[in-house]
C-alpha positions, 0 to 999 in steps of 0.5 A: 096923053090918051085915057089908057096912058092916063089910067096907067100913070094914075094907077102907078101913082096910086101904087107908089103912094100906097107903097110909101104910105105902108113903108111910112106906117111900118117905120113909125110902128117900129119907132113906137115899139122901140120907144116902148121897149126902151121905156119898159127896159128902163122901168124894169132896170129901175125896179130891180136896182131899187130893190137891190139898193134898198136891200143893201141899205138895210144892211148898213147901220145908221151911224148918225146918232151913234146907234147901238147897231152901229156901235156893235158893227164898229166894235166887231170890225175894230182891230184887236189892240196891240199887246206886249208881254211885260213883266211886273218883275218884283218891283213896287206896286200900288193897288190890289195885286189881283186888280183886273188892270195892271199899268206898268210904268217905266219912269225916270226920277229926274224926268219933269214929264214923269213928275207931271203925269204922276201928279196930274194923271196917275194920282187921280186915276188911282183915286177913280179906280181904287180896286180896278188898277194896279200901278207898277213902277219900273226904272228907266233912268236916262243917264245921258241927260239926267245924271241924278236919275240912277242914284235917285232910283237906287235910293228909292229901292233902298226905301222900298227895302224898308217898305216906304217906296211910294212915300219916297217916290213922291218926296223925290218928285216934290224935290226934283229940282234939287236931287242929290244925296242930301235930299235922299237922307232928308227924306229917309229921316222924315219917313222914319227909315233906319238911317244906318241901313239906308246909308249902307244901302245907298253908299254900297250901290246895293240896288244898282244892278236892279235898276240896270235890269229894269233899264235893259228890260225896257230897252228890250221892249222898245222903250226909248223915253219916259214916261212909257206905260203898258196898260194890260200890255197896251203901250202908251207913250208920254205924259198923256192926259187922264182921259186917255188912261180912263178910255183904255181902262174902261175898254179893258174892264168891258172885256172882262 
């Protein structure tokens, strides 16, 4: 190999090395730029997402601990309670006529659950809310399973005609295991009712149609069992505990 040839090859090798070096540096440059752009994009995305997430979290109430804000939001979104228009008719009631809460009860004098809820729930409820609650009693005798329910309801209406419904009502429930004519006349005597008027009322079936009208009204409302209650039109079925009544009553009073 002569000198000229060596110089050409050396020059070619130098040019090739320079070209490779430039290409290598450019590729590294683009890699570095790409990494920086990616990192910058992540940073901006995290920043924007963090601000939006923080703003969104500020709109969510802290429910832990039952904060006032949470309660307000929950109350604002709660569906309005179901209400049914139920007439008190001209049936007996206990409590102020203008009470803000009216409970209409459809009951059966031979129903053991009705007797239980009266003693364990309604009596203490009326003691707790003496001026706020009016209890209306309407008949729903389940004659297919309680043969004494209709006669007992009619006898109670006869006592109502003489102004002694609730006393008679309580006496029937206390003697639920032995319902019959003997019990009704025994109660009438104890309560000082006019026995002749009471006897005529019971034996003539004077209030049979009244009891039946209550029964039909209840069926039209969809009542199928006893006891069934409507608290300012809000239905409640069964012998519920005192706390269930108190909860709804306090809700209703808060709306006044």
